[in-house]
C-alpha positions in Angstrom: 124.5 99.1 101.7 121.1 100.7 101.8 118.7 100.3 104.7 115.9 97.9 103.8 112.5 99.7 103.8 109.1 98.7 102.7 106.3 101.2 101.9 103.8 99.3 104.1 106.2 99.4 107.1 106.7 103.1 107.6 105.1 103.1 111.1 106.2 99.6 112.2 107.1 99.5 115.9 110.3 97.5 115.0 111.7 99.0 111.8 109.5 102.0 110.8 111.3 105.3 110.6 107.9 107.1 111.1 107.3 105.7 114.5 108.9 107.8 117.3 108.1 105.2 119.9 109.6 102.4 117.9 112.9 100.6 117.8 113.9 102.0 114.4 115.9 98.9 113.5 118.0 99.4 110.3 118.5 96.2 108.5 121.0 96.0 105.6 121.3 93.2 103.1 124.6 91.3 103.1 126.4 89.9 100.1 125.1 86.4 100.9 121.5 87.5 100.9 121.1 87.6 104.7 120.3 90.8 106.6 122.0 92.4 109.6 121.2 95.2 112.1 122.6 96.4 115.4 120.2 97.4 118.2 120.9 99.1 121.5 119.1 97.4 124.3 117.9 100.5 126.1 116.5 100.7 129.6 112.9 101.2 128.4 113.0 97.7 126.9 113.5 96.0 130.3 111.7 92.9 131.4 113.5 91.6 134.6 115.8 94.3 136.0 118.9 94.6 133.7 117.5 92.2 131.1 115.8 92.7 127.7 112.1 91.7 127.8 111.7 88.3 126.0 108.8 89.7 123.9 111.0 92.5 122.7 113.6 90.0 121.6 110.9 88.1 119.7 109.8 91.4 118.1 113.3 92.1 117.0 113.8 88.7 115.5 110.4 88.7 113.7 111.4 92.1 112.2 114.8 90.6 111.1 113.1 87.8 109.3 110.5 89.9 107.5 113.2 92.3 106.5 115.2 89.4 105.1 112.1 88.6 102.9 111.8 92.2 101.9 115.4 92.2 100.8 114.5 89.1 98.6 111.5 91.0 97.1 108.9 89.1 99.1 106.1 90.6 101.1 104.8 88.1 103.6 103.0 87.6 106.9 104.3 85.7 109.9 102.4 82.4 110.1 104.2 80.6 112.8 107.3 81.4 114.9 109.4 79.4 117.4 112.0 80.8 119.7 114.8 79.4 121.8 116.1 81.6 124.5 119.6 80.4 125.3 120.8 83.1 127.7 119.6 86.5 128.9 120.1 89.6 126.8 121.6 92.5 128.8 120.2 96.0 128.9 122.7 98.8 128.2 124.6 96.9 125.5 124.2 96.4 121.8 122.8 93.3 120.2 123.3 92.1 116.7 120.4 90.7 114.6 120.9 88.5 111.6 118.5 86.6 109.4 118.5 84.4 106.3 115.9 82.5 104.2 116.3 78.8 105.0 113.7 77.5 102.5 111.7 78.9 99.7 108.5 77.0 99.0 106.6 80.0 97.5 104.2 81.2 98.7 105.5 79.6 102.0 109.0 80.7 103.3 111.0 79.4 106.2 113.3 82.0 107.7 115.7 81.9 110.6 117.2 84.6 112.8 119.6 85.1 115.7 120.1 87.7 118.3 123.8 87.9 119.4 125.3 89.9 122.2 129.0 90.0 123.1 129.6 87.5 120.2 127.3 84.9 121.8 123.9 83.7 120.4 121.4 84.6 123.0 118.1 84.0 121.1 117.3 82.0 118.0 114.1 82.0 116.0 112.7 80.1 113.1 109.4 81.1 111.4 107.1 80.3 108.5 105.9 83.2 106.4 103.0 83.2 103.9 103.5 85.6 101.0 100.6 87.7 100.0 99.4 91.2 99.3 99.2 93.5 102.3 95.7 95.2 102.5 94.7 97.6 105.2 
């Protein structure tokens, strides 16, 4: 399965392949329409010693959700996002990111995502996205 890319996201700090300081997340569409990526929680992403910074986890999940919309052919902005941190995400290990569209009320979309580590859901997110043209 091909990596999901969008022309307006080449320098994105989360998924842009043109950003050497970024996370370079590589989301792939799954047969059920969801997306999935694996991310190594490297030391530079630390919040508390040994733990992934909560803001980085939020960034990863936001990227998963927007990539899920890209996979569905939708370009949208994050309008509102809620997070539930269930347990700490450890540094020095991989995390799995998944996302799926929960509701399509075009131009409004509700999307959900999870960050799993060691087979356990560590962080969940749900967000509303508003479709629209990206103008710089």
